[in-house]
C-alpha positions, 0 to 999 in steps of 0.5 A: 273350810281348807283353802290353798294360796295360789303361787304366781306362775314365776314362783313355780316357773323360776328355774325351770328354764325357758320355754321348751321346742321350737316356738314362732313369736309374733305381735300378739304373743309378744304382746301377750308376755309383756302384758303378763309379765306387768300382771294384767293377765285379763288384757292379755287374755282379752288380746289372745281369746279370740284367736284361739280357734284359728292358732289352737295348737301353737305350742307358744300361743296355747301356752301364753293363752293358758296363763291368762286363762288362770289369771282370770280364774278361767281354770277350765280354758286354761286346762284345754289350752296346756293339754293342746301344749303337753300334747305337743311338748310332753316334756316341758316342765313348765306348762305341766307346773301350770296346768296342775296348778290349773287342775288344783283350782278346779278342785282335782286335787289328785290330778293336780299332785299327780302334774305337780310331782311329774314335775318335780321327778324331772330335776328341778333347782332345790328352791323350786323343788320346795316350791312344789312340795308345798303345793303337793302338800295343798294338794294331798290336804284338799284330797283330804277335805272329804274326810273328817279332820283335825289340826292344830299348835302350840306355841311358846312365846316371850318378850318385853311390853312397856303397857302391860296394863293398857294404862297413860304414860303418866303418873298424874292427870287432871280429872275436872269432875272431882278437882283442877289440881292434878290426880295422882295415879296409883301405881297399878293405875299408870303404864307399867312395863315388863317382860313377859312370856306367853303359852297358847295351844288351839284345835280345830276340827272339820266334818264334812256333811256333804260335797258342799257342806261341812260342821267346824270348830275349835278351842284355843286359850292363852296364859300370859305371866309377867316377871314382876306385875304379877297382878296383870297375868292373863289368861283366856280361852275361847271355842267356836262351833258352826256350819260353812256351806260352799258353791262355786265362788261363794262361800258362807260360814256362821260361827257361835263363839263364847270366850272368857278372859281372867286377869290374875287368874279372876274372871274379868269378862266374858262374850258370848255371840253370833258370827256371819261371813260371806266370801266371794272368790272373784279368781285365783288372786282375788278375794272379797269378803263381808262380815256381821258379828255379835257378841254380849260383854260381861263383866262379872265384877264391874256389871255395870259395863255388861254391853252388846257388841256389833261388828260390821266389815268387808274385807279385798284380798289380792295376790301379786305375781311374785306371791305378795299377799295385801288385805284392806278391810273396812269397819263400824263398830258399836257398843251399847250397855246395858245400864242407861246411866252410863251411856257415856262409855257406849260408843259408835267407831269406824276402823280401817286395816291394812295388811301385807305378806311376802315370802323372801326365801322357800323358808321367810315370809315377811309381814306388816300391817297398819291400822286405824279405828276412830270411837266417838262415845255417846255421852258425856263423861261425868269425870271430864266433862267432856264427849270422849273421843279416841282415835287409835292407831296401831303398827305391826311388822315380824317375820316368819322362818320355817327352821323345820317341818311344821315349826316356825319362828317368829319375831315381831313388834307391836305398837299402839298409840291411843289419843284421847280427849280426856288424859285418863285414855291417852297412852301408847303401847310397845311389845317386842315378841319373838315366838316359837310355833309348832304344828300338827 
């Protein structure tokens, strides 16, 4: 289901000028303005709302009340307050921009688009005009939600990978179950560094079945070529189909998924599964979600590794007033091999991820994230005569620049470090890449 990210008050209002008209500030409105500037919308609402019956019709009071209502997701109340402002001050472009945002939050996309276009026509600065263009485009997409839709992308990327095969960064390891002397690793077993190129594409479709129910489906694929280590070339493809149900602040999604990974043009792993997700939109700036995922993993050339994989997790997302978005998630994962004799390759784990993105201008977005996963394996590994435990750390940072409509270029750095009590599974990996993407 398409979701638009609502820009904060100051993003839309930047450059529109001071609040127009004659206004009469007092202690309450001064305090409310300070609370809103500090991101304390709930406190501003609790201060202003009890005074509405006595002060409705005062433009400054109504404007601040409307902003506070928007902050806490009281979008209908925001519309009422801002309409009173526009009744008194029809040329107040800031109030008109905010009421458009309220209409968009209420799902009245056509009205929101008309209001945004009215603001744009009033001679706003270039950077604000670009922001309004994105809102108008988003409103048009919401208007089209009642119709079948399809979108997709094509991406070309390339870069350098210090560990294309995810092997240990050493030439020898001690395997106690085999020998007390170090075992020399083959060239394909230890870490291999190489340059790579990658092409990927995907398509997604949505068919509304009713105002609150839609059928979703999609497919994607990618192929990664290495300059010298072509034995590690990767190809993958996946498809999904399911239903999404929305009811007020709740969104439920159920998706069936299938995927296949090839290494050097030979089938390596297949996965078939099902994912269920519940999303709750607390207000315009806060969102919570939880999910449960099951996958049946099959290795055609190593069937002893076939396993059932379960992941249970939750995530929380928050958007700040300056437009930055942060996401935090926690999850539990377990893999159980189908063959009982190899319990030592099954594991239970706990993980977390933190991510954020921020707009640095009308066309540039910075993003980054960190991750951690702890895994405890189920049985004693006969080769190392111990129960394996891993701690894996990840770090990602990058930037995306929209150099033309529907085109972006994205440099990024991805670092991974896995610490294990078995030397063969201890490694680090660094990837530097540059991607060019076209969306349609």
